[in-house]
N, C-alpha and C positions, 0 to 999 in steps of 0.2 A: 281256634284261635280265640282269646277273649278281646273284646273291646274295651278299652280303659279310659274312661271319662277323665278320672282324676283319682292321683296318690298322695297319701299323704305318709312323708317319710315316717319313720320311728326313730326319735333321736336315740344316740347309743347310751345315753345314761340311763333311758327306761327301757332297754332292752327288754321285750317282751317275748316269752317263750310259751308255745301250745303243745297239747297232749292230741294226738290223732285217736278220734276216736273210731276210726274205721279205716281199713286200707284204702289208697286212693292209687290209681293207676294212670299216668300220664298219658293223653290223648295227641298231645302237640309238642313238640320239641323245646318248647318255652315253659312246659309244664313241669312240678317237682311230684315224683312218686315218692307213698311213703307206705309203712304197714301201721296197722294200728298199735299204739303205744309207742310210737316214735315221739321225741321230742325235737319241734321245728322252732328256728328262732324267725320272730317276722319281722323282715326290713321292710316293709310298707304296706298299707291296706287301701285297696280300692274302694270308694266312695259308694257306688251302686253296682259295680261289676259282678260281687259277690267271692270275688277272688281277692285272695291276699299274696305278696310276694313272699317268700320264705328261704331258709337255706338248713340242710341237715349237713353236718360238716362242709365239704368244699362244694357239695352241690347245691342248685339255686334254681329257683322257678316258681312258677305261678301255682297256685293249690285253691282249691274251694273251702272257703272259710266256714262253710256248713260241716266241715269234717273232724272238724278239731273243737278241743275246747279251750279256751284262751283263759286259764284262771291259774296261769304258772308267772308270777313275777317276782325274781331273784333278788331284785333289789328294794325288796320289801320286806318287813319285818313278818317272820311265820305268824298264821293266823288259822282261824279255822276255815275250810270250804266244804263245800256239797258234794265234791268230786276227790276221788285220791287213787291213783294210779297204782297199780301193786307192782313192785318190783322185783317180787320174786315168787316163787308159788307155796301156798301155806296149806297143809293139811289139818283139820281141823283134831284138836286132841281131847278135848272132854265136849260133851252136851251144852248146846247153847253158843259154841264157837262157829267163825265163818270161815268155810273155806275157800281160797281162790286160785287162779291162776296168775304165773305171771303175764304184766300187760293188761289184766282185767281191769275194768274202769269201777270203782266200788262208789255205791252213794254213800254219802255219811249222812245220819240223821241228828246227830249231835254228840255232846261227850257222854261216855259211859258210865 
């Protein structure tokens, strides 16, 4: 169990979502398990604990913030980011194309 010194609630209008970079299995009843590629809605952020509170569907709990990429902002206009989540598997059709599996995290170096 994590001792939380301070929580900052995330305002509903600025609802933040993050992508799981790796899987996490809860070790306590108040923690949130997730799989790589899951999208987690951030409910609150611990100041010094390294844990945030989040939800996936109806499940809710604490999770380590170092296991996620917090670059999803649904209320912000789309823009370039340095990480993309593959929504499907893609097999290259020609030389020079990048192949990837569903839920892979892809580093983006710039526009093509």
